[in-house]
N, C-alpha and C positions, 0 to 999 in steps of 0.2 A: 411589575418590577419586583414588588415584595415577594410574589410567588417564586420568581426566578431566584431571588436571594435565598429563600428557604430551600429550594432544590439544590443550590450550590452547597449549602451547609449539610444537607442530607447526604450528598455524594462524598463530601469530606469525612463525615462521621462514619459512613459505611466503610470507607477505605481504612480509617483508623481502627474500627472495631475488629476487622479481620487481620490486622497487621501482625498480631502476636501469633496467629495460627499459620502464617505463611512460611514457606522455605525461602528465606531472604539471603541466602548465602551467595556472596559475590564470587564468581569464577575468575581466577587470575592465572594467566599463562606465564610461568617463570622465565626469567632470562631475557625478556624483551626490553629493548632500549631504543630511543630515538638516536639515529646516527647523528654525527656532527652536522651533516648537511641538512637534516630535517629539524633540528632543535629550534631553529629560528623561523620556521615556516608558520603561516597563519593558522588560526584555530576556527573550526566550524562545528556548530551544534545543529544537527539536522533533526527537526521535530516533525512528526506526523500525527495529525489528529484524524483518526479513522472516520470516514464518512462526513467530513466537514465540507459541505457543499460550497461551491464557489461564491455564493451570495450570502452565506450564513452570517458572516461578520457584520455586514450592513443590515441584513434582515433583523438580526437580534441585537444590534448595537453593541458589539464587542469592542468597547472603547479602547482598550489597550492594544489589541491587534490592529485596529484601524489606525491608531496613532503611530505605532511602530512601522506599519507598512507605508504610511504616508511619509515617514522620515526616510524610507529606503525605496525598495522596488516592489511593486505589486502588479500582478498580471490580471487581466480581465477574467481569465480562468486558466486552468491547466487541464489538458485533455488526457484522460486516462487511456490506457491501452484496453483492447477488447480481449476477454470479457472484463467489464468494469467491476471487478471484485477484489477482495483484499489481498490475498497472497500473491497472485500474479502481478498486481500493480506495485506493491511494495518492492517486490524483487526486480521489476522493470526499472523503477526509480534507482535502485542500488546498482544495477548492471548496465543501464543504457540500452537494453535489448527488449524487443517485444516478447510477450509471453511464449509465443511459438519458437522463439530463438533462445530463450533462457531456460526453458524446461517446465516451468510452472504454468501450464496452459489453463488451469482452473484451480479452484480451491480443492477440488477432488477430481481425479481422472484415472485412466488406465494406461499402463505402459505395455505395449505389445512385445517389446524385447525382454523386459523383466518379468512379464506375466504377473504383474502386481498392480494393485490400486494404491494411489497416493491419497492421503487425507490430511488436511491441515490440522485436524483434531487428533491425529494419531501419532505414533512414534516415528512414522515416516517423515514428519516435519523436521526431525533432527538428524536425518540420514543424508549424507552429502551426495549420494548417488543421484538424487533427484534434482540437484541444483547445477545448472550450467552457467556459463559466463564467468565473469570476475567481478564480484561485488566490490564496492569502494573500500571497505575495510580490509579485504584481502589484497587489493592493489596497494594500499598504503603499507600494510605489514610486509608485503614482498619488497617494498622499497625502504624498509627499516624506519617506518613512521608508526608510532604507537596509536592505537584506536581503542574506543570503548563503546559499549552498546547497552543502553537500558531498554532493550527490546528492539528487534527489527526482524522481519522475515528472513530466515537463512542464517542469522547470527549465532544460532545454537548448533549449527552443523559445521563440521570441519571441512569447509569448501576448499578444494585444492590443498587439504591438510591443514588449513589455517582457521583459527577462531580469532575474534578480536582479543586484544591483550586482556581487557577487562570486560566481562559481560555477565548478564543474569539470565537464568532460565525463566521463560515467561510464566508468571503465576497470577498477575492481575490483583495481587493482594498487598503490595507494598504501598504505604501511605505516600501521598504526593510530597509531603514535607521531607520525608526520608529520601525520596528519589532526588529531589532538588539538592539536598545536602550532599548526596553521593556525587553528583556532578561537580559541585563546588570542591569536594575533597579531591576528585580527580584533577581538577585544574590547579589545585594548590600543591600537587606533587612536584618534586624537583624537575627541571626541564628535560632531563634525560628519560624520565618515566611518565611524563605528562601526555595524555592523549590529545592529538590534534584534530581528530574526527570523533565526535560523540553523536550517537543516534538515540532518539528519545521518542516514546510512543504513548498516545492517549487513545483508549478504546471507547470512552464514554459517549461521544456524540453519535457514533454508528449504532451503538447498542440502543440508545433511546430513539434514534430515527427508525430503526426496525420496529421496535415495540409499540411506538406511539405515532409514527408518521412524522414527516419533516416540518409540519406546521404546528406542532404540539408545544405546550409549555414545558414539557419534559426535555425536548430538544433545546429550547431556549435556555433552560437551566444548565444543560450539559455544555452548551457553547460558552456560557458565562463561567462555568467551572474551568474550562480550558483557557479562556481569556485571562482569568485571574491567575491561574497556575503559570502561564507563560510569563506574565508580568512579574510574579514572584521569582521565577527562574532568572529573568534578566536582572532583577535587583540583586539577587544572591550572587550571580556571576560577577557583578561589578566589584564585589568585595575582594575578588582575586587580583584586581589590578590589571588583568589582561583585557585586551581589546578583541572581543569575540565576534565572529560572523554568525548570524542566526539565519537559518532557512526553515520556514514554516510551510509545510505542504500537507495535502491529504491524498489518499489513494483513489478516491472516487466521491461522488455525491450521493444523493438520496432522493427518491421520489415517492409520491403516493401512488398506490396501485388499486386495481379492482380485485380486492381479496374476497369479495362476495360471490364472484362468478369465475372461479379458476378453471383452467383446462385440465381435464383428467387424462390419464394414460390413453393415448390413441389405441383404438381397438386393433389396428393393423400392426402394432408392435408385438412381435413374437419373442418373448423372453427366452425361449428355448434356442433361438437363433442369434439373439443379440444380448450383449451385456449393456445395461443401462446405467449411465452415470449422470449425476446432476439432477436438478429440479429447478423450480422457480423460473428464472429467466434464460436458462440454457440447459438443454437436455442433449446428451451425446450418446449415440448408439454405436457400439463396437461389434462388428460382425464376427461370429465364431467361424463362419465360412464366407469368404469374399463373394462366392457365387450368389449369396442371398441379398446382396446390397441393392442392386438395381431394382429388383421387384419390390422390395420394401420401400425404397425411395418413391417409386411410382404410386404405390398404395398410400403412402403418407401424404403425397402431394394432393391426392384426391380428398383424403380425410381432412386436410388443413383448410380447405375452402370454407370461408365464412366462420372459421373457428378461432381466428385471431393469432395464428402463428405461421411462420414460414419454414420451409424445409430446404436444406442445402446438403449437397454432397461435399465431402471434404475437398473434392477436386474442383468444385465450381462456386465456392463461397466468394463473395465480392472482395476485390483486392484491398479495399479500405480496412478490412478486418485484420489484415496481416495474419490470417488464421487458416490458410489453405494447406493442402498436402505439400505444396512446394515450399511453404514456410516451415513446415513441421519437422524441425531438426531432430527431434527425439521420438518421433512416431507415436505421439500421445493424443492427438486430436481425433475425435470420433469419426467414424466413416460417414455417419449421417448426423446432421445438426438440426435440432428443433429450436427455433428462436421466436418467442412470442413478441408481438408488437405491443408497445406501451399502450394502456396500463395493464395488459393481460399478464398472467403468470400461470405456470404449470403447478399442479398439485398432484403428484404421482402417488403419494403415500398417505393420503387422507390426513395430513398434518394440519395443525392450526396455522393459519397464515396471518402474519402480522401486516399492518397497513403500510409499512415502509419497505422499500426494496431498492436494489441497484443491480447492475450487471448488463443493462441495456446498451445498445450501440450508442456511444457518446457522440457520434456524428449526426445522430437523429434526435436523441433525447438530451437536451441541454442540462437537465437536472443531474446528469451523470458527471458533469464537469467538477473538477476539484479546485483546491485553493493553492495559490503560490504567493507568499510574501517573503521578503528577504531584507535584512538590514545589517549594518556593520561596516567596518572600514573598507571592505572590498567592493561594496555596492554603490552604485550611483544614488544620489539623494533625490527624493521627490520625483520618482520616475514611474510611469505606468506603461506597461507593455501589453501587446496583444496576446491572445491565447496561443499556447504552444503545447506540443506533446510532452508527456512526462519523461520520456526517454532522454530528453535534453538535460535533465538534472545531472546525470553522470558526467558529461563533459564540463558542466559548470563547476561542480565541486572539485573535479580533477584539476581544473585551471586554478581555482583558489588555493588549493593545497600544494600546487606545484608537482603533481603526480604525472608521470609519463606513461603512455600506453601506445602500443603499436598495433594491437588487435582492432578489428572492425566492430563498431557498435552502431546501433540504429539511430542514436541521438546525434544531432548536429551541434555545431558551435554557435548557432544563431543566438542562443540565450547568453552565451559568454559575451558576445559583442553588445547585446542590448542591455544587459543588467550590470556588468562589471565596469568599474573604473579601469583605465588603461593598465593592462598587465605588464 
């Protein structure tokens, strides 16, 4: 326990030490106001702790999160969309759409129509052309409800021409105390300017999970950092006098892998005929000429025997993935998919492989499952619910905020009925 406390202090100190070096400028879209109809609507703070596995709070005795979730609604787990990686799942939570339907089919991928690669690390992450669907903050702003974002995938791009009214460019340098105070400042604005939806993001647990594995003291320290920070956030928000709804989620879980015996680039992959995207737990091959697909697929099927991975064509991947050619609205899924079975991973570029990873099929690897806790005036008290898909978050938050939508999403209203007091 003493070691965990030391790690929490270290994380806080690191955050404070780089604060002065960061670009901490808040972006504000002028002229936005809550309409008269929206001013009296509820308030929601949507918190994501990246890589916060479904069992971490219990495993590492995150006392504040356990208490807050016991007071409200907690799910056995939340099931991420495939692939269970960060950018697709954050955007699926925000849009209610599977990755194949909202456009972000992986953290990096190729678009056949644009003839360009997307990368979460590049400038493409702020280009609206990559983002389909209607994320919650866009839906709200379209209906004259003010929103704010202290980071969320897609919030830095003008999706449908719209940013949140208040937002920050992601820099991972702003101290947690400053971030909490910013949320309080937003909630103390006059009713016409006050955001009703606020998104908030923690990267620490995922980072330590990759670097040290899910069973490490470093992950324990990161979990306690998030636990303490959420508690401080709830205390600070109480000073506003507003009755706020909190939804605490994660994008995916984390598992230990066999990083000593990775799968190298299959000999049958001809890079003169295919563009290769991805690594680790999902490799996608994009054919430069469609005539080469079938032969390569057959060769890879032979190569994959006893090597710990499966090979699929985009046209025959199992329906549970929601990742087939029929699902691929933006023509971005690879022609051939190479998917290792847990705990195997690919290493195509002779990189250093960390002991923690995610991205596996969540219907097979339970460690991929994410967290869902919620508390506040909209939620049933002392309620536990079964596992559910993360695309159900969009209908839930739309219901709390009183936002209407007529377009089709993949999420259902099952969570609305199970988690909310009568609307």
